C-alpha positions as CSV (number, residue, x, y, z in Angstrom):
1,X,-21.4,32.6,-10.2
2,X,-19.9,34.8,-7.5
3,X,-19.2,38.5,-8.1
4,X,-15.5,39.0,-8.2
5,X,-13.9,42.3,-7.2
6,X,-11.9,43.1,-9.2
7,X,-13.6,41.4,-12.1
8,X,-10.2,40.5,-13.7
9,X,-7.0,39.3,-12.2
10,X,-4.2,41.8,-12.3
11,X,-1.4,40.9,-14.7
12,X,0.9,41.2,-11.7
13,X,-0.5,38.0,-10.2
14,X,1.9,35.3,-11.2
15,X,0.6,32.5,-8.9
16,X,-1.1,29.7,-10.8
17,X,-2.8,28.7,-7.6
18,X,-4.4,32.0,-7.1
19,X,-5.5,32.1,-10.8
20,X,-7.2,28.7,-10.4
21,X,-9.0,29.6,-7.2
22,X,-10.1,32.9,-8.7
23,X,-11.7,31.0,-11.6
24,X,-13.3,28.4,-9.2
25,X,-15.0,31.1,-7.1
26,X,-16.0,33.1,-10.2
27,X,-17.7,30.0,-11.8
28,X,-19.1,28.4,-8.6
29,X,-22.8,27.5,-9.1
30,X,-25.5,29.1,-6.9
31,X,-23.3,31.8,-5.6
32,X,-24.8,34.8,-7.3
33,X,-25.2,36.7,-4.1
34,X,-21.6,36.1,-3.0
35,X,-18.9,38.8,-3.2
36,X,-15.3,37.7,-3.4
37,X,-12.5,40.3,-2.9
38,X,-9.1,39.4,-4.3
39,X,-5.8,40.7,-2.9
40,X,-7.5,42.9,-0.3
41,X,-5.0,45.3,1.2
42,X,-5.2,46.0,5.0
43,X,-3.8,49.3,6.0
44,X,-4.3,48.8,9.7
45,X,-3.0,45.3,10.1
46,X,-2.7,44.1,13.7
47,X,0.8,42.7,13.3
48,X,2.2,44.3,10.1
49,X,2.5,47.8,8.9
50,X,0.6,46.7,5.8
51,X,-1.0,43.4,5.2
52,X,-3.0,41.6,2.5
53,X,-5.6,38.8,2.3
54,X,-5.5,36.6,-0.9
55,X,-9.3,36.2,-0.9
56,X,-12.0,37.6,1.3
57,X,-15.3,35.7,0.8
58,X,-18.5,37.5,1.8
59,X,-21.4,35.2,1.6
60,X,-25.0,35.7,2.9
61,X,-26.1,33.2,5.5
62,X,-22.5,32.0,5.9
63,X,-20.3,34.9,7.0
64,X,-17.0,36.4,6.0
65,X,-13.8,34.4,5.5
66,X,-10.2,35.4,4.9
67,X,-8.3,32.8,2.8
68,X,-4.6,32.4,2.3
69,X,-3.5,30.5,-0.8
70,X,-0.3,28.5,-1.0
71,X,0.5,26.7,-4.3
72,X,3.2,24.2,-5.0
73,X,4.9,22.1,-2.4
74,X,4.6,23.1,1.3
75,X,6.5,21.8,4.3
76,X,7.3,22.8,7.9
77,X,10.5,21.9,9.8
78,X,11.1,23.0,13.4
79,X,8.6,25.8,13.1
80,X,9.9,27.1,9.8
81,X,7.6,26.9,6.7
82,X,9.0,26.1,3.3
83,X,7.2,26.9,0.1
84,X,8.5,25.4,-3.3
85,X,7.0,26.8,-6.5
86,X,6.7,25.0,-9.9
87,X,10.2,26.1,-10.9
88,X,11.8,24.5,-7.9
89,X,12.4,27.8,-6.1
90,X,12.0,27.5,-2.3
91,X,11.3,30.3,0.1
92,X,11.0,30.1,3.9
93,X,8.9,31.9,6.4
94,X,8.5,31.8,10.2
95,X,4.9,33.0,10.0
96,X,2.7,30.2,8.7
97,X,-0.2,30.6,6.4
98,X,-2.8,29.9,9.1
99,X,-1.3,32.7,11.3
100,X,-1.4,35.0,8.2
101,X,-5.0,34.2,7.5
102,X,-6.1,34.6,11.2
103,X,-4.3,37.9,11.5
104,X,-6.0,39.0,8.3
105,X,-9.5,38.3,9.4
106,X,-9.0,39.7,12.9
107,X,-7.6,42.9,11.4
108,X,-10.6,43.1,9.1
109,X,-13.1,42.5,12.0
110,X,-11.3,45.2,14.0
111,X,-11.7,47.7,11.0
112,X,-15.4,46.8,10.8
113,X,-16.0,47.4,14.5
114,X,-14.2,50.7,14.3
115,X,-16.3,51.8,11.3
116,X,-19.8,50.7,12.5
117,X,-19.4,50.4,16.3
118,X,-19.2,47.3,18.6
119,X,-22.9,47.0,19.0
120,X,-23.8,47.0,15.3
121,X,-24.9,43.9,13.5
122,X,-22.1,44.3,10.9
123,X,-19.5,44.1,13.7
124,X,-21.0,40.8,14.9
125,X,-21.3,38.7,11.8
126,X,-19.7,35.3,11.8
127,X,-16.1,35.4,10.5
128,X,-13.3,32.9,10.2
129,X,-10.2,32.1,8.2
130,X,-8.7,29.2,6.2
131,X,-5.8,28.2,4.0
132,X,-6.1,26.7,0.5
133,X,-3.5,24.3,-0.9
134,X,-5.0,23.5,-4.3
135,X,-1.9,21.5,-5.6
136,X,-1.3,19.1,-2.7
137,X,-2.9,17.0,0.0
138,X,-2.4,18.7,3.3
139,X,-2.7,16.9,6.7
140,X,-2.6,19.4,9.5
141,X,-0.3,18.7,12.3
142,X,-0.1,20.8,15.5
143,X,-2.5,22.9,17.4
144,X,-2.4,26.2,15.5
145,X,-5.6,25.4,13.5
146,X,-8.3,22.8,12.7
147,X,-8.3,20.4,9.8
148,X,-11.7,21.8,8.6
149,X,-9.9,25.1,7.9
150,X,-7.9,23.4,5.2
151,X,-8.8,23.2,1.5
152,X,-6.5,20.9,-0.5
153,X,-6.3,18.8,-3.6
154,X,-9.0,16.4,-2.3
155,X,-11.5,19.2,-2.5
156,X,-11.1,19.5,-6.3
157,X,-12.6,22.8,-7.3
158,X,-15.6,22.8,-4.9
159,X,-15.0,26.1,-3.2
160,X,-18.6,26.4,-2.3
161,X,-18.5,23.2,-0.2
162,X,-15.4,24.6,1.5
163,X,-17.0,27.8,2.5
164,X,-20.0,25.8,3.8
165,X,-17.6,23.7,5.9
166,X,-15.9,26.8,7.4
167,X,-19.3,28.4,8.2
168,X,-20.8,25.2,9.7
169,X,-17.8,24.8,12.1
170,X,-17.6,28.4,13.1
171,X,-21.4,28.4,13.9
172,X,-20.8,25.2,15.9
173,X,-17.9,26.7,17.8
174,X,-20.0,29.7,18.9
175,X,-23.0,27.6,19.9
176,X,-20.8,25.2,21.9
177,X,-19.0,28.1,23.6
178,X,-22.1,30.2,24.5
179,X,-24.7,27.5,24.5
180,X,-27.1,29.5,22.3
181,X,-27.8,30.1,18.6
182,X,-26.7,33.6,17.4
183,X,-29.2,34.4,14.7
184,X,-28.1,38.1,14.7
185,X,-24.6,37.0,13.6
186,X,-25.8,35.6,10.3
187,X,-25.4,38.2,7.5
188,X,-28.0,38.8,4.8
189,X,-27.5,40.2,1.3
190,X,-27.8,43.8,2.4
191,X,-25.1,43.2,5.1
192,X,-22.7,41.6,2.5
193,X,-23.1,44.5,0.0
194,X,-22.5,47.1,2.8
195,X,-19.4,45.3,4.0
196,X,-18.0,44.9,0.4
197,X,-18.6,48.6,-0.3
198,X,-16.7,49.5,2.9
199,X,-13.8,47.1,2.4
200,X,-13.3,47.6,-1.4
201,X,-15.6,50.3,-2.8
202,X,-16.0,50.8,-6.5
203,X,-12.3,51.3,-7.5
204,X,-12.6,48.5,-10.1
205,X,-14.6,50.9,-12.3
206,X,-11.4,52.8,-13.2
207,X,-9.4,49.9,-14.7
208,X,-8.1,51.1,-18.1
209,X,-8.9,49.2,-21.3
210,X,-5.2,48.5,-21.8
211,X,-5.0,46.9,-18.3
212,X,-8.1,44.9,-19.0
213,X,-6.8,43.6,-22.3
214,X,-3.5,42.5,-20.7
215,X,-5.4,40.6,-17.9
216,X,-7.8,39.0,-20.4
217,X,-5.1,37.8,-22.7
218,X,-3.0,36.3,-19.9
219,X,-6.1,34.2,-18.9
220,X,-7.0,33.3,-22.5
221,X,-3.5,31.9,-23.5
222,X,-3.5,29.1,-20.9
223,X,-3.9,25.7,-22.5
224,X,-7.3,24.2,-21.7
225,X,-7.8,20.7,-20.3
226,X,-9.6,19.9,-23.5
227,X,-6.6,20.9,-25.6
228,X,-4.2,18.9,-23.4
229,X,-6.4,15.8,-24.0
230,X,-6.3,16.4,-27.7
231,X,-2.5,16.5,-27.7
232,X,-2.5,13.2,-25.9
233,X,-4.7,11.8,-28.6
234,X,-2.4,13.0,-31.3
235,X,0.6,11.2,-29.7
236,X,-1.3,7.9,-29.6
237,X,-2.8,7.9,-33.1
238,X,-1.2,8.3,-36.5
239,X,-4.3,9.7,-38.2
240,X,-6.6,12.2,-36.5
241,X,-9.4,14.6,-37.6
242,X,-9.7,17.5,-35.1
243,X,-12.8,19.7,-35.5
244,X,-13.6,22.8,-33.6
245,X,-15.2,26.3,-34.0
246,X,-13.3,29.5,-34.2
247,X,-11.1,30.1,-31.1
248,X,-10.9,26.5,-29.9
249,X,-7.2,26.4,-30.5
250,X,-6.9,24.3,-33.7
251,X,-3.9,26.3,-35.1
252,X,-2.2,26.2,-31.7
253,X,-2.5,22.5,-31.5
254,X,-1.4,22.1,-35.1
255,X,1.8,24.0,-34.3
256,X,2.5,21.8,-31.3
257,X,2.0,18.7,-33.4
258,X,4.3,20.0,-36.1
259,X,7.0,20.8,-33.5
260,X,6.7,17.3,-31.9
261,X,6.9,15.6,-35.3
262,X,9.9,17.6,-36.4
263,X,11.7,17.0,-33.1
264,X,11.5,13.3,-33.7
265,X,13.2,13.7,-37.1
266,X,10.0,13.2,-39.2
267,X,10.0,15.0,-42.6
268,X,6.8,17.0,-42.0
269,X,4.7,19.3,-44.2
270,X,2.4,21.9,-42.7
271,X,-0.3,23.2,-45.0
272,X,-2.9,25.9,-44.6
273,X,-5.3,27.8,-46.9
274,X,-4.8,31.4,-46.0
275,X,-1.8,33.4,-47.3
276,X,-1.7,35.7,-44.3
277,X,-1.8,32.8,-41.9
278,X,1.0,31.1,-43.8
279,X,3.1,34.2,-43.6
280,X,2.5,34.4,-39.8
281,X,3.4,30.7,-39.4
282,X,6.6,31.1,-41.4
283,X,7.7,34.0,-39.2
284,X,6.8,31.9,-36.1
285,X,8.9,28.9,-37.1
286,X,11.8,31.0,-38.3
287,X,12.1,32.4,-34.8
288,X,12.3,29.1,-33.0
289,X,14.8,26.2,-32.8
290,X,15.6,24.9,-36.3
291,X,15.1,21.3,-35.1
292,X,11.4,22.1,-34.5
293,X,10.7,23.4,-38.0
294,X,8.8,21.4,-40.6
295,X,10.3,20.6,-44.0
296,X,7.6,22.6,-45.8
297,X,5.3,25.3,-44.4
298,X,2.9,27.4,-46.4
299,X,-0.4,27.4,-48.3
300,X,-1.3,24.2,-50.1
301,X,-1.9,26.2,-53.3
302,X,1.6,27.7,-53.2
303,X,3.0,24.2,-52.7
304,X,1.3,22.6,-55.7
305,X,2.1,25.7,-57.9
306,X,5.8,25.4,-56.9
307,X,6.2,21.7,-57.5
308,X,4.3,21.9,-60.8
309,X,6.7,24.6,-62.0
310,X,9.7,22.8,-60.6
311,X,8.9,19.7,-62.6
312,X,9.2,21.7,-65.8
313,X,5.4,22.2,-66.4
314,X,4.5,25.4,-68.0
315,X,1.9,27.1,-65.7
316,X,-0.3,29.8,-67.0
317,X,-2.3,31.3,-64.1
318,X,-5.7,32.7,-65.3
319,X,-7.0,36.0,-64.1
320,X,-10.3,34.5,-63.3
321,X,-10.1,33.2,-59.7
322,X,-13.3,31.3,-60.2
323,X,-11.9,29.1,-63.0
324,X,-11.1,25.4,-62.7
325,X,-7.4,26.2,-62.6
326,X,-6.9,25.9,-58.9
327,X,-9.4,23.1,-58.2
328,X,-8.7,20.9,-61.2
329,X,-5.9,21.9,-63.6
330,X,-3.2,22.8,-61.1
331,X,-3.7,19.8,-58.7
332,X,-3.6,17.4,-61.6
333,X,-0.3,19.0,-62.8
334,X,1.0,18.9,-59.2
335,X,0.1,15.2,-59.0
336,X,2.2,14.5,-62.0
337,X,5.0,16.6,-60.7
338,X,5.0,14.9,-57.2
339,X,5.4,11.6,-58.9
340,X,8.2,12.8,-61.2
341,X,10.1,14.5,-58.3
342,X,9.4,11.6,-55.9
343,X,8.2,14.0,-53.1
344,X,7.4,12.1,-49.9
345,X,6.7,13.3,-46.4
346,X,6.6,11.2,-43.2
347,X,3.7,13.2,-41.9
348,X,1.4,16.0,-43.2
349,X,-0.5,18.4,-41.0
350,X,-3.3,20.4,-42.5
351,X,-4.9,23.5,-40.9
352,X,-8.0,25.2,-42.3
353,X,-8.9,21.8,-43.8
354,X,-12.5,22.9,-44.5
355,X,-11.1,24.8,-47.5
356,X,-8.7,22.1,-48.6
357,X,-10.8,18.9,-48.9
358,X,-11.9,17.7,-52.3
359,X,-11.1,14.7,-54.5
360,X,-8.3,16.3,-56.5
361,X,-6.6,17.8,-53.4
362,X,-6.8,14.5,-51.5
363,X,-5.1,12.8,-54.5
364,X,-2.1,15.1,-54.1
365,X,-2.0,14.6,-50.3
366,X,-2.2,10.8,-50.9
367,X,0.7,11.0,-53.4
368,X,3.1,13.0,-51.2
369,X,2.5,11.1,-48.0
370,X,4.4,7.9,-47.2
371,X,1.7,5.2,-46.8
372,X,-0.8,7.5,-48.4
373,X,-4.0,8.8,-46.8
374,X,-4.9,5.2,-45.9
375,X,-1.8,4.1,-44.0
376,X,0.2,7.3,-43.6
377,X,0.5,9.7,-40.7
378,X,-1.7,12.8,-40.9
379,X,-3.5,15.3,-38.7
380,X,-6.3,17.4,-40.2
381,X,-7.7,20.4,-38.3
382,X,-10.8,22.2,-39.5
383,X,-14.1,24.0,-38.8
384,X,-16.3,22.2,-41.3
385,X,-19.6,23.5,-40.1
386,X,-19.0,27.3,-39.7
387,X,-15.9,28.5,-41.6
388,X,-16.0,26.8,-45.0
389,X,-16.3,30.2,-46.8
390,X,-14.2,29.1,-49.8
391,X,-15.6,25.7,-50.4
392,X,-18.8,24.6,-52.3
393,X,-18.6,21.1,-50.8
394,X,-20.8,20.3,-47.7
395,X,-19.5,19.2,-44.4
396,X,-21.0,15.8,-44.9
397,X,-19.4,15.3,-48.3
398,X,-15.9,16.3,-47.0
399,X,-16.1,13.8,-44.1
400,X,-17.4,11.1,-46.4
401,X,-14.4,11.6,-48.7
402,X,-12.1,10.9,-45.8
403,X,-14.2,8.0,-44.4
404,X,-14.1,6.3,-47.8
405,X,-10.3,6.3,-47.8
406,X,-9.3,5.1,-44.3
407,X,-10.1,4.9,-40.6
408,X,-9.0,7.6,-38.2
409,X,-9.6,9.1,-34.8
410,X,-11.9,12.0,-34.4
411,X,-11.6,14.7,-31.7
412,X,-13.9,17.6,-31.2
413,X,-12.8,20.9,-29.5
414,X,-15.7,22.7,-27.9
415,X,-14.1,25.3,-25.6
416,X,-13.7,28.7,-27.0
417,X,-10.4,29.9,-25.6
418,X,-9.9,32.9,-27.9
419,X,-12.9,35.2,-27.4
420,X,-14.2,36.7,-24.1
421,X,-17.6,35.7,-23.0
422,X,-19.3,38.9,-24.3
423,X,-17.8,38.4,-27.8
424,X,-18.7,34.7,-27.9
425,X,-22.3,35.5,-26.9
426,X,-22.6,38.0,-29.7
427,X,-21.2,35.4,-32.2
428,X,-23.9,33.0,-31.2
429,X,-26.7,35.6,-31.3
430,X,-25.8,37.0,-34.7
431,X,-24.8,33.8,-36.6
432,X,-26.5,31.0,-34.7
433,X,-23.2,29.1,-34.8
434,X,-21.5,27.4,-31.8
435,X,-24.6,27.2,-29.7
436,X,-23.4,23.8,-28.4
437,X,-19.9,25.0,-27.6
438,X,-18.6,25.6,-24.1
439,X,-17.6,29.2,-23.5
440,X,-14.5,30.0,-21.6
441,X,-15.5,32.1,-18.6
442,X,-13.2,35.0,-19.3
443,X,-15.1,38.3,-18.8
444,X,-14.3,41.4,-20.8
445,X,-15.8,44.6,-22.1
446,X,-19.0,44.4,-24.0
447,X,-19.1,44.5,-27.8
448,X,-19.5,48.1,-29.0
449,X,-21.8,48.8,-32.0
450,X,-21.5,52.2,-33.7
451,X,-24.1,53.2,-36.4
452,X,-23.1,55.3,-39.4
453,X,-25.1,57.2,-41.9
454,X,-22.7,57.8,-44.8
455,X,-19.0,57.5,-45.7
456,X,-18.2,60.9,-44.1
457,X,-20.0,60.0,-40.9
458,X,-18.3,56.6,-40.9
459,X,-14.8,58.1,-41.3
460,X,-15.4,60.7,-38.5
461,X,-16.6,58.1,-36.0
462,X,-13.8,55.7,-36.9
463,X,-11.2,58.3,-36.4
464,X,-12.8,59.2,-33.0
465,X,-12.5,55.6,-31.9
466,X,-8.9,55.3,-33.0
467,X,-8.1,58.5,-31.0
468,X,-9.9,57.1,-28.0
469,X,-7.9,53.8,-28.2
470,X,-4.7,55.9,-28.5
471,X,-5.6,57.8,-25.3
472,X,-6.3,54.4,-23.6
473,X,-2.7,53.5,-24.5
474,X,-3.6,50.6,-26.7
475,X,-0.6,49.8,-28.8
476,X,-1.2,50.2,-32.6
477,X,-0.1,46.7,-33.4
478,X,-2.9,45.3,-31.1
479,X,-5.5,46.9,-33.4
480,X,-6.7,45.4,-36.7
481,X,-9.4,46.9,-38.9
482,X,-11.4,44.3,-40.9
483,X,-13.9,45.0,-43.8
484,X,-15.8,42.8,-46.2
485,X,-14.2,44.8,-49.1
486,X,-10.6,45.6,-50.1
487,X,-8.7,48.5,-48.6
488,X,-9.2,50.6,-51.8
489,X,-13.0,50.4,-51.4
490,X,-13.2,50.6,-47.6
491,X,-13.7,53.5,-45.2
492,X,-10.2,52.8,-43.9
493,X,-8.8,54.3,-47.1
494,X,-10.3,57.7,-46.1
495,X,-8.6,57.9,-42.7
496,X,-6.0,60.5,-41.8
497,X,-4.2,57.9,-39.8
498,X,-2.0,55.7,-42.0
499,X,-3.4,52.2,-42.5
500,X,-1.8,49.7,-44.7
501,X,-2.7,46.1,-45.7
502,X,-1.9,43.5,-43.1
503,X,1.0,41.9,-45.0
504,X,2.5,45.3,-45.9
505,X,2.1,47.2,-42.6
506,X,5.3,48.3,-40.9
507,X,6.0,46.8,-37.5
508,X,4.0,48.4,-34.7
509,X,1.3,49.8,-37.0
510,X,-2.5,49.5,-37.1
511,X,-3.3,46.8,-39.6
512,X,-6.0,46.3,-42.2
513,X,-7.3,43.2,-43.9
514,X,-10.4,41.9,-45.6
515,X,-12.4,39.5,-43.4
516,X,-11.8,36.7,-45.8
517,X,-8.0,37.1,-45.8
518,X,-7.9,37.3,-42.0
519,X,-9.4,33.8,-41.5
520,X,-7.2,31.9,-39.1
521,X,-5.7,35.0,-37.6
522,X,-6.6,37.2,-34.6
523,X,-5.7,40.3,-32.6
524,X,-6.5,41.9,-29.3
525,X,-8.7,44.6,-30.7
526,X,-10.8,44.1,-33.9
527,X,-12.7,46.9,-35.5
528,X,-15.2,45.8,-38.1
529,X,-16.1,48.5,-40.6
530,X,-18.4,48.9,-43.7
531,X,-20.9,46.5,-42.3
532,X,-24.1,46.9,-44.3
533,X,-25.7,43.5,-43.7
534,X,-25.4,40.4,-41.4
535,X,-26.9,38.1,-44.0
536,X,-23.8,36.0,-44.7
537,X,-23.5,34.0,-41.5
538,X,-20.2,32.2,-42.2
539,X,-18.5,35.5,-43.2
540,X,-19.8,37.2,-40.0
541,X,-18.8,34.3,-37.9
542,X,-15.2,34.6,-39.2
543,X,-15.3,38.4,-38.7
544,X,-16.7,38.5,-35.2
545,X,-14.5,35.7,-33.9
546,X,-11.1,37.4,-34.8
547,X,-11.2,39.5,-31.6
548,X,-9.5,38.2,-28.5
549,X,-10.4,41.0,-26.0
550,X,-12.3,44.0,-27.6
551,X,-14.6,44.2,-30.6
552,X,-16.0,47.3,-32.2
553,X,-18.5,47.1,-35.1
554,X,-19.5,50.0,-37.4
555,X,-22.9,49.2,-39.0
556,X,-25.6,50.9,-41.0
557,X,-29.0,51.6,-39.6
558,X,-30.3,48.7,-41.8
559,X,-27.7,46.4,-40.5
560,X,-28.4,47.5,-36.9
561,X,-32.1,46.5,-37.4
562,X,-31.1,43.2,-39.0
563,X,-28.8,42.4,-36.1
564,X,-31.5,43.3,-33.5
565,X,-33.9,40.8,-35.1
566,X,-31.3,38.1,-35.2
567,X,-30.5,38.6,-31.5
568,X,-34.2,38.4,-30.7
569,X,-34.5,35.2,-32.7
570,X,-36.9,36.7,-35.2
């Protein structure tokens, strides 16, 4: 993986082509000693008052290369270049991209000679330029450049091979022109580091947390290739089971499936387990086109309670949440009510299915779905191996229940597109889950662990962190505090800063929730408090995976030692 400077793309970069190429260089194998500068400004440009190079690649043994990137459709007519973006907007320029790239590299070479002297090795290193057209095939016509300077759709994402091609041809040009091999022009690692320091320096160290979060989240929200394939599968099959760990995009895909079903006129029901997630989903669908909303949206338990009451049954909800009421008595009453009321949906979509699969619940689903579980249309999304924190039934038993009823297509999501790489690595180290998953390559700040001695110490350190985030200009509504206990028993209750429960918090406020109630939800910054143990792997998996960009964990000394042993595999 090449070292990218800056490490994250600026939110100002709107070009999809540049975003793709940034990721390709960042993830290119066997390029650990490469340094790639993005959007390098050139104050002393040879033709412009101020110029910029899209990418400057500095690679030991290869040289330095200025690359211009052009996305979308490109054409040239009577010397005028035309560039058409994905929205159909066309711009024209008389200076072509090859001229831009060549001017850029010559301006950089001139600056290097001025800095180090004409006779220095750094002033003599091999250099060249190229133009990248990642969206199209580009056949060069004319005499202003060589075809080997072109990177186009046929190159795929193999940027390393492209740099090798540029380097090989530049070396060949020099050897043919001067009839000798210029060993002194080949840069080593030390040369590359020196040049990178001169051309860019260490300004990337001062990027604020708020800017980092914005950049991280713009990269994370892009639909992955894996998710796109899954959507295609959903369109082609009436019954699908979609599995995936936290952050693989299950809820996002469920939402898209609901909208597509509703848009075709299907009477659709969208069920989940978590009340807070249900409230968020209701708000989401209320804000969009009414033609894309499902007929029912909410928790499955609210649904069966409502229809049982609607049918005239007298429902006495027990105080003991562990009773058979929710798993046996209520679903049986709802089954009777669904038959009386003749409730039928064309399609049902279930999120958080790991907490909603048992024999009684499946009987209700079977009753309310046209064609039933066997022949009806349904999509089931769940994380059966890691997030079944409210079910006593094993993953194997749940899947057997479905297998016994009908045939269906299975699709497994493996790419974590919610958490940054540092957060995802901590999840694996602490819980042991998701070791086989592919991690999205988005970098971000490391997870911060803060040890506390007693409640007073915990409160003081938590308030210091909140004050720091405020100074970093992190909006309050991007911060959620999670604890394994309710607000009344948590350290959040002792804060001088007002913190309310997630569902009751005013708009724009710091939110609080128990870990259990926040399953299925997420936020930019998550602060875990009152952590006294890492013994409950499924609970900690849910807790750690709620953070998109930044994660802070307040732990006791005992919990710290426990975590250290887990990370070391002891």
